[in-house]
C-alpha positions in Angstrom: 32.2 84.0 44.8 33.5 82.7 48.1 36.9 81.0 47.9 37.0 77.4 49.2 39.4 76.7 52.0 41.8 73.8 51.5 42.3 71.5 54.5 45.7 73.1 55.1 44.2 76.6 55.1 41.4 75.5 57.4 43.9 74.0 59.8 46.0 77.2 59.8 43.0 79.4 60.5 42.1 77.2 63.4 45.5 77.4 64.9 46.1 79.0 68.2 49.4 79.7 70.0 48.7 76.5 72.0 48.3 74.3 68.9 51.2 76.0 67.2 53.4 75.3 70.2 52.5 71.6 70.1 52.9 71.3 66.4 56.3 73.1 66.4 57.5 70.7 69.2 56.4 67.7 67.1 54.2 66.1 69.7 51.2 64.1 68.8 47.9 65.9 69.7 44.2 66.1 68.7 42.0 69.1 68.9 38.4 68.9 69.8 36.0 71.8 69.2 32.5 72.2 70.6 29.9 75.0 70.7 30.7 77.0 73.8 27.7 78.0 75.9 28.3 81.5 77.4 25.9 80.6 80.3 27.9 77.5 81.3 28.7 77.5 85.0 32.0 75.8 84.5 34.1 75.9 81.3 36.0 72.7 82.2 32.9 70.7 83.0 31.2 72.0 79.9 34.3 70.7 77.9 34.2 67.3 79.6 30.5 66.9 78.9 30.7 68.2 75.3 33.7 65.8 74.5 32.2 62.8 76.4 35.4 62.5 78.4 35.5 61.9 82.2 36.0 65.1 84.1 39.2 63.6 85.7 40.8 63.6 82.2 40.0 67.2 81.4 42.3 69.7 83.1 41.7 73.4 83.8 44.5 76.0 83.6 44.5 78.4 86.7 46.9 81.2 87.3 47.8 82.0 90.9 50.1 84.4 92.6 52.8 82.7 94.6 54.8 85.0 96.8 54.3 87.8 94.2 55.1 85.6 91.1 52.4 84.4 88.7 52.4 80.6 88.5 50.3 78.2 86.4 48.4 75.3 87.9 46.9 72.6 85.8 44.3 70.5 87.7 41.4 68.3 86.8 38.1 70.1 86.3 36.5 67.8 88.8 38.9 69.0 91.5 39.9 72.3 93.1 43.3 73.8 93.5 45.0 73.4 96.8 46.8 76.7 97.0 49.1 75.6 99.9 50.2 72.5 97.9 50.9 74.8 94.8 53.0 77.2 96.8 54.9 74.2 98.3 55.5 72.7 94.9 57.3 75.8 93.7 59.1 76.5 96.9 56.8 79.3 98.0 55.1 80.2 101.2 51.7 81.7 100.1 49.5 81.4 97.1 46.3 83.2 96.1 44.4 83.2 92.8 45.8 85.8 90.5 43.9 88.8 89.4 42.0 87.7 86.2 43.1 90.7 84.3 46.8 90.1 85.1 46.3 86.4 84.2 44.9 87.4 80.8 47.5 90.0 80.1 50.4 87.8 81.0 49.2 84.6 79.2 47.7 86.3 76.2 44.5 84.3 76.6 41.0 85.2 77.8 39.6 83.6 81.0 37.9 80.3 80.3 40.3 79.9 77.3 43.7 80.1 79.1 45.9 77.3 77.8 49.1 76.2 79.5 50.6 76.0 76.1 51.8 78.9 73.9 51.5 81.5 76.6 52.8 85.1 75.9 55.1 84.8 78.9 56.4 81.4 80.2 55.4 81.0 83.8 56.4 78.4 86.4 53.9 75.6 85.9 52.7 72.7 88.1 50.7 69.9 86.6 48.7 67.8 89.1 50.2 64.4 89.5 46.9 62.7 88.7 47.5 63.5 85.0 50.0 60.6 84.9 47.1 58.2 85.5 45.8 58.9 82.0 47.1 58.1 78.5 46.0 61.5 77.4 44.5 64.6 79.0 42.6 67.6 77.5 43.5 71.2 78.3 42.3 74.4 76.7 43.7 74.9 73.2 43.6 78.7 73.7 39.9 79.6 73.2 36.6 78.7 74.7 35.2 75.7 72.9 38.6 74.3 71.8 40.5 71.6 73.6 43.8 70.0 72.9 44.3 66.3 73.8 47.9 65.1 74.4 50.0 62.8 76.5 50.5 64.2 80.0 54.3 63.8 79.7 54.2 65.9 76.5 52.2 68.5 78.3 54.7 68.5 81.2 57.6 68.7 78.8 56.1 71.6 76.7 55.3 73.6 79.7 58.4 72.6 81.7 56.0 71.6 84.4 56.6 70.1 87.8 54.4 67.2 88.6 53.0 67.5 92.1 49.7 66.7 94.0 48.1 70.1 93.9 44.4 69.1 93.5 41.8 68.6 96.1 39.4 65.9 94.9 
């Protein structure tokens, strides 16, 4: 006979390093899960649509190489990353998107599920300044089909992020 999960056991089994980091820090957050479609063209736009949230409020986590150092950029899914602005925000000269395998290995997450929270190695992080326009934002909670919603200031604090205009709308 299958054993029933208690609510606490179900919550623990759904935990990711991202949700564990938020819980450990004591910040208020909500998780949202949805059925991920592997054929979706954009993970972020898929999340916004599934959650019924404006794409400007759902942020994607991108890993870039700035002057040889991996750096995390958090930008709205409706925008693209301005690499020059990212480099400038961290005092660098040049930025390029990181090798996906290096991003996965360093963060501990798979592409499409990279969360800015609970990464294996803490990287310099820049959060697009537009996040401050929202009461809450959604970012990946550490796996495809799972988002964490929290206040942008809590996200910035937990990731030790710099707020800067790094998105091209």
